[in-house]
C-alpha positions as CSV (number, residue, x, y, z in Angstrom):
1,X,267.3,192.9,213.4
2,X,270.8,193.3,212.0
3,X,271.7,190.1,210.1
4,X,275.4,190.9,210.4
5,X,275.3,191.7,214.1
6,X,277.5,189.7,216.5
7,X,275.7,186.7,218.0
8,X,276.4,183.7,220.2
9,X,276.0,180.3,218.4
10,X,274.0,177.6,220.3
11,X,275.7,174.2,220.7
12,X,275.9,173.2,217.0
13,X,272.2,173.8,216.4
14,X,271.4,174.5,212.7
15,X,268.2,175.4,210.9
16,X,266.7,174.0,207.7
17,X,264.4,176.7,206.2
18,X,262.0,175.3,203.6
19,X,261.3,177.8,200.8
20,X,261.0,175.7,197.7
21,X,257.2,175.6,197.1
22,X,255.1,177.3,194.5
23,X,252.8,179.1,197.1
24,X,249.7,178.0,195.1
25,X,247.2,178.8,197.9
26,X,248.7,182.2,198.6
27,X,248.5,183.0,194.9
28,X,251.9,184.8,195.1
29,X,255.3,183.7,196.3
30,X,255.2,183.6,200.1
31,X,258.9,184.0,200.5
32,X,258.6,187.5,199.0
33,X,255.7,188.7,201.1
34,X,256.5,191.8,203.2
35,X,257.1,191.0,206.9
36,X,258.3,193.6,209.4
37,X,260.3,195.6,207.0
38,X,261.8,192.7,205.1
39,X,260.7,189.9,202.8
40,X,259.5,186.9,204.7
41,X,262.5,184.9,203.5
42,X,264.9,187.6,204.8
43,X,263.0,188.0,208.0
44,X,263.2,184.3,208.7
45,X,266.9,184.1,208.0
46,X,267.7,187.1,210.2
47,X,265.5,185.8,213.0
48,X,267.2,182.4,213.0
49,X,270.7,183.9,213.0
50,X,269.8,186.3,215.8
51,X,268.5,183.3,217.8
52,X,272.0,181.9,217.5
53,X,271.9,178.9,215.2
54,X,275.3,177.9,213.7
55,X,274.0,177.8,210.2
56,X,270.9,178.3,208.1
57,X,270.3,175.9,205.1
58,X,267.7,177.4,202.9
59,X,266.1,174.9,200.6
60,X,265.0,176.5,197.3
61,X,263.1,175.2,194.3
62,X,260.4,177.4,192.6
63,X,262.0,180.7,191.5
64,X,265.3,179.6,193.1
65,X,267.5,182.2,191.5
66,X,265.2,185.1,192.5
67,X,265.2,184.0,196.1
68,X,268.8,183.1,196.3
69,X,269.7,186.6,195.3
70,X,268.2,187.8,198.6
71,X,270.5,185.7,200.8
72,X,273.6,185.4,198.7
73,X,276.7,186.2,200.7
74,X,275.0,186.3,204.1
75,X,277.4,184.8,206.7
76,X,276.1,181.5,208.1
77,X,273.6,181.0,205.3
78,X,273.7,178.5,202.5
79,X,271.1,177.9,199.8
80,X,270.6,174.4,198.3
81,X,268.4,173.6,195.3
82,X,265.8,170.9,195.5
83,X,265.0,169.9,191.9
84,X,262.3,167.6,193.1
85,X,260.3,170.1,195.1
86,X,257.1,169.5,193.1
87,X,257.1,166.0,194.6
88,X,256.3,167.3,198.1
89,X,257.8,168.8,201.2
90,X,259.6,165.6,202.2
91,X,262.0,166.1,199.3
92,X,262.9,169.5,200.6
93,X,263.4,168.2,204.1
94,X,265.7,165.6,202.7
95,X,267.7,168.1,200.7
96,X,268.1,170.4,203.7
97,X,269.2,167.7,206.1
98,X,271.7,166.2,203.7
99,X,273.3,169.6,203.2
100,X,274.0,170.2,206.9
101,X,277.5,170.4,208.1
102,X,278.8,167.2,209.7
103,X,279.3,168.7,213.2
104,X,275.6,169.8,213.5
105,X,274.1,168.0,216.5
106,X,270.5,169.4,216.4
107,X,268.3,171.2,213.9
108,X,265.1,173.3,213.9
109,X,262.9,172.7,210.9
110,X,261.2,175.8,209.6
111,X,258.8,176.7,206.9
112,X,259.3,180.1,205.3
113,X,255.5,180.7,205.8
114,X,255.8,180.2,209.6
115,X,257.6,183.4,210.7
116,X,258.9,183.4,214.3
117,X,260.7,186.0,216.4
118,X,264.3,185.3,217.5
119,X,262.9,184.9,221.1
120,X,260.6,182.1,220.0
121,X,263.3,180.2,218.2
122,X,265.6,180.7,221.1
123,X,263.0,179.4,223.6
124,X,262.4,176.2,221.6
125,X,266.1,175.6,221.1
126,X,267.0,176.2,224.8
127,X,264.2,174.0,226.0
128,X,265.3,171.2,223.6
129,X,268.9,171.4,224.7
130,X,268.1,171.6,228.4
131,X,266.0,168.5,228.2
132,X,268.4,166.5,226.0
133,X,265.4,165.7,223.9
134,X,265.3,163.6,220.7
135,X,262.5,165.8,219.4
136,X,260.9,169.0,220.8
137,X,257.7,170.6,219.6
138,X,256.3,174.0,220.8
139,X,252.8,174.3,222.1
140,X,250.5,177.2,223.0
141,X,247.4,176.6,225.1
142,X,247.8,172.9,224.7
143,X,247.9,173.1,220.9
144,X,250.9,171.9,218.9
145,X,252.8,174.4,216.7
146,X,256.1,175.0,215.0
147,X,259.1,174.8,214.7
148,X,260.0,171.3,215.8
149,X,263.6,170.6,216.9
150,X,265.4,167.4,216.3
151,X,268.6,165.8,217.6
152,X,271.1,164.0,215.2
153,X,269.6,160.7,216.4
154,X,266.8,161.1,213.9
155,X,268.6,162.8,211.1
156,X,268.7,159.6,209.0
157,X,264.9,159.2,209.5
158,X,264.3,162.8,208.3
159,X,266.3,162.0,205.2
160,X,264.2,158.9,204.7
161,X,260.8,160.7,204.9
162,X,258.4,160.0,202.0
163,X,255.1,161.6,201.0
164,X,253.4,158.3,200.6
165,X,254.1,157.4,204.3
166,X,252.8,160.7,205.6
167,X,256.2,162.2,206.0
168,X,256.9,164.2,209.2
169,X,253.6,163.2,210.8
170,X,254.7,159.5,210.7
171,X,258.1,160.3,212.2
172,X,256.5,162.2,215.1
173,X,254.1,159.3,215.7
174,X,256.9,156.8,215.6
175,X,258.7,158.8,218.4
176,X,255.7,159.9,220.3
177,X,257.2,158.9,223.6
178,X,260.4,160.9,222.9
179,X,258.7,164.2,221.8
180,X,259.1,166.9,224.4
181,X,256.3,169.3,224.5
182,X,257.5,172.9,225.0
183,X,254.7,175.1,226.2
184,X,255.3,178.7,225.3
185,X,253.5,181.9,226.2
186,X,252.8,183.1,222.7
187,X,250.3,182.1,220.0
188,X,253.1,182.9,217.5
189,X,254.0,179.2,217.4
190,X,250.6,178.5,215.7
191,X,251.1,181.1,213.0
192,X,251.0,179.5,209.5
193,X,250.5,181.7,206.4
194,X,249.0,179.6,203.7
195,X,246.2,181.8,202.3
196,X,245.9,185.6,201.7
197,X,243.4,186.0,204.5
198,X,245.8,184.4,207.0
199,X,248.6,186.7,205.9
200,X,246.4,189.8,206.2
201,X,245.1,188.8,209.6
202,X,248.7,188.2,210.9
203,X,249.9,191.5,209.7
204,X,247.0,193.3,211.3
205,X,247.6,191.6,214.7
206,X,251.3,192.5,214.7
207,X,252.6,189.4,216.5
208,X,254.9,191.2,218.9
209,X,254.1,189.4,222.2
210,X,257.3,188.8,224.2
211,X,258.1,185.1,224.6
212,X,259.2,183.0,227.5
213,X,258.9,179.3,228.4
214,X,256.2,178.5,230.9
């Protein structure tokens, strides 16, 4: 993937990439793990841009300066600092959504530890836009995965998320009738790298299956 290659933006769809955590369970900074010839952070940014999002807002916290140096100056990419990242993921979601450009109509919410190919991101985004959905969530084999996509209709609710009220889970429950399930033909949407053994298993498996919506 060439992060500077020409691309076609998709209908004011942005990405909020969460990379503020301390990676306690991984025992090393997840954003710096090698992934397909890049760091995980660089891979995620490149993959999102290749998928066609209009902007990537990267939320940083722990070791922010070190990570920002990897993406500084990349077209279409902005880093924002979450000084409250130790208080939970909802604070990073809030920081990312508040930093979005005013013309953004939809967003995909991505954890740096959930690497996805451009094809996977593109499949989720296109299904979300085709359906005119409020919220879209990818599935594989009937099991829910990531990344979810959201329309501007719920941006204020994303900003209002709190750890003590179960955060994103509560938002999804509140809008359960408006969540579009996007069944994809790849288990990649279930990939979540929290522990060293999960990372090693993912590397060994390669995760190169072509993606198409079913």
